[in-house]
VOPAGU-2260 file (C-alpha; in pm, 1 decimal, decimal comma):
REM VOPAGU-2260
SITE   aa  ch    i         X         Y         Z
SITE  MET   A    0    -945,3    -499,2    1500,0
SITE  GLN   A    1    -799,2    -813,2    1666,3
SITE  ALA   A    2    -721,5    -991,7    1356,8
SITE  ALA   A    3    -591,7    -634,5    1179,2
SITE  LEU   A    4    -357,8    -595,5    1504,0
SITE  LEU   A    5    -278,5   -1053,5    1495,6
SITE  GLY   A    6    -154,2    -970,0    1131,8
SITE  PHE   A    7      20,8    -615,3    1217,6
SITE  ALA   A    8     211,6    -902,3    1428,2
SITE  ALA   A    9     401,8   -1068,8    1172,3
SITE  MET   A   10     481,0    -856,6     995,6
SITE  ALA   A   11     831,2    -857,0     849,9
SITE  TYR   A   12    1157,7    -643,7     869,2
SITE  ASP   A   13    1366,9    -595,2     602,1
SITE  GLU   A   14    1668,6    -804,6     715,1
SITE  GLY   A   15    1844,0    -577,3     479,2
SITE  LEU   A   16    1807,1    -276,2     674,9
SITE  ALA   A   17    1891,0    -441,6     961,8
SITE  GLN   A   18    2164,6    -512,8     864,2
SITE  ARG   A   19    2289,6    -200,2     743,6
SITE  ILE   A   20    2179,6     -45,1    1021,2
SITE  ARG   A   21    2402,9    -310,9    1234,9
SITE  GLU   A   22    2692,1    -196,7    1031,9
SITE  THR   A   23    2679,6     177,2    1133,5
SITE  LEU   A   24    2575,0     192,3    1448,5
SITE  GLY   A   25    2793,8    -149,5    1555,8
SITE  GLY   A   26    3086,8     -51,8    1716,5
SITE  ARG   A   27    2869,6      27,2    1994,9
SITE  SER   A   28    2907,6    -177,1    2362,0
SITE  ASP   A   29    2523,9     -76,6    2475,9
SITE  LEU   A   30    2367,6    -179,2    2142,0
SITE  VAL   A   31    2050,6    -401,3    2140,1
SITE  GLU   A   32    1828,2    -549,4    1922,4
SITE  LYS   A   33    1437,1    -575,7    2007,3
SITE  ARG   A   34    1126,1    -719,7    1843,9
SITE  MET   A   35     882,2    -496,0    1880,6
SITE  PHE   A   36     560,3    -262,3    1612,6
SITE  GLY   A   37     624,6    -590,7    1491,2
SITE  GLY   A   38     924,9    -489,3    1381,0
SITE  LEU   A   39    1301,8    -501,4    1493,5
SITE  ALA   A   40    1388,2    -225,5    1706,2
SITE  PHE   A   41    1740,5    -100,0    1834,6
SITE  THR   A   42    1805,7      39,1    2171,6
SITE  VAL   A   43    2094,4     239,0    2234,8
SITE  SER   A   44    2209,6     289,8    2667,7
SITE  GLY   A   45    1864,8      92,7    2696,3
SITE  HIS   A   46    1655,7     397,5    2498,1
SITE  MET   A   47    1505,9     332,8    2158,3
SITE  CYS   A   48    1700,8     465,9    1993,9
SITE  CYS   A   49    1543,0     330,0    1561,4
SITE  GLY   A   50    1376,0      29,8    1397,6
SITE  VAL   A   51    1305,6    -111,6    1114,4
SITE  LEU   A   52     901,9    -180,5     981,6
SITE  GLY   A   53     856,6    -351,9     661,4
SITE  GLU   A   54    1135,7    -128,6     464,1
SITE  THR   A   55    1083,4     161,6     659,4
SITE  LEU   A   56    1335,6     321,1     929,4
SITE  MET   A   57    1176,6     442,6    1257,4
SITE  ALA   A   58    1345,4     762,8    1337,6
SITE  ARG   A   59    1348,3     858,9    1748,3
SITE  VAL   A   60    1410,1    1190,6    1663,4
SITE  GLY   A   61    1297,4    1375,8    1990,4
SITE  PRO   A   62    1037,8    1601,4    2037,9
SITE  ASP   A   63    1198,9    1956,0    1993,8
SITE  GLN   A   64    1343,4    1793,1    1671,2
SITE  HIS   A   65     974,1    1664,1    1497,4
SITE  ALA   A   66     888,9    1906,2    1334,6
SITE  THR   A   67    1179,8    1937,2    1162,9
SITE  ALA   A   68    1212,9    1615,2    1087,8
SITE  LEU   A   69     890,3    1577,4     893,9
SITE  LYS   A   70    1041,5    1863,9     661,0
SITE  GLU   A   71    1277,7    1579,8     480,1
SITE  PRO   A   72    1210,0    1448,1     199,4
SITE  HIS   A   73    1070,1    1090,6     240,0
SITE  ALA   A   74     987,3    1170,8     623,4
SITE  ARG   A   75     614,9    1107,8     760,2
SITE  GLU   A   76     469,8    1107,1    1110,8
SITE  MET   A   77     500,0     721,6    1318,8
SITE  ASP   A   78     110,4     641,6    1340,2
SITE  PHE   A   79      68,5     312,2    1366,6
SITE  THR   A   80    -140,8     331,1    1639,3
SITE  GLY   A   81    -370,3     556,3    1471,2
SITE  LYS   A   82    -211,5     816,1    1670,8
SITE  ALA   A   83     124,4    1018,4    1562,6
SITE  MET   A   84     393,3     957,6    1786,2
SITE  LYS   A   85     574,9    1265,7    1873,4
SITE  GLY   A   86     982,6    1214,1    1892,1
SITE  PHE   A   87     920,0     960,2    1640,5
SITE  VAL   A   88     895,4     930,3    1240,8
SITE  TYR   A   89     901,2     747,3     964,3
SITE  VAL   A   90    1128,6     789,8     660,2
SITE  ASP   A   91    1097,5     571,2     317,2
SITE  PRO   A   92    1327,7     345,6     192,8
SITE  GLU   A   93    1380,7     630,0     -82,9
SITE  GLY   A   94    1500,8     822,8     219,6
SITE  ILE   A   95    1786,1     640,8     332,9
SITE  GLU   A   96    1884,4     431,4     -45,5
SITE  THR   A   97    2207,6     591,9      43,1
SITE  ASP   A   98    2429,0     479,2     297,7
SITE  CYS   A   99    2536,4     817,3     358,8
SITE  ASP   A  100    2157,3     920,6     389,4
SITE  LEU   A  101    2080,0     647,7     701,2
SITE  ARG   A  102    2338,1     744,5     834,9
SITE  VAL   A  103    2220,0    1143,3     873,9
SITE  TRP   A  104    1950,9     943,4    1051,5
SITE  LEU   A  105    2112,2     708,8    1254,0
SITE  GLU   A  106    2334,2     993,4    1369,2
SITE  ARG   A  107    2052,2    1227,8    1540,0
SITE  CYS   A  108    1853,0     933,1    1655,1
SITE  ALA   A  109    2157,1     860,3    1851,7
SITE  ALA   A  110    2210,1    1218,7    1936,7
SITE  PHE   A  111    1850,5    1248,4    2026,3
SITE  VAL   A  112    1940,4     914,9    2259,8
SITE  ALA   A  113    2260,3    1008,2    2419,7
SITE  SER   A  114    2038,5    1336,6    2566,8
SITE  LEU   A  115    1781,5    1065,1    2785,7
SITE  PRO   A  116    1892,2    1013,1    3084,0
SITE  PRO   A  117    2051,3     688,7    3212,9
SITE  LYS   A  118    1795,3     353,2    3240,7
């Protein structure tokens, strides 16, 4: 198990997708990048908003939008720990091919994070 965790921690992330996220959310003064989950996470106002794991978008949509988000094409449970994380989904590359597709997901994430109390 430890070897599997070490391999996971070394997992790379798609720099191209990270750059597209930066360009979409880049006008925000409260945007911070952090290495987490073996990839790259983006926080907004101190709250995890979204991230990149391999070529996949990690989208924090919140518990109320979780089931709806899972009905979207190319979205699936975020379960890297072996247990689904309610309020988070993975979006496969086919679901974020266009900048418009990515923007829709990022707007969902930002809207949820904006609903959280300040940190």
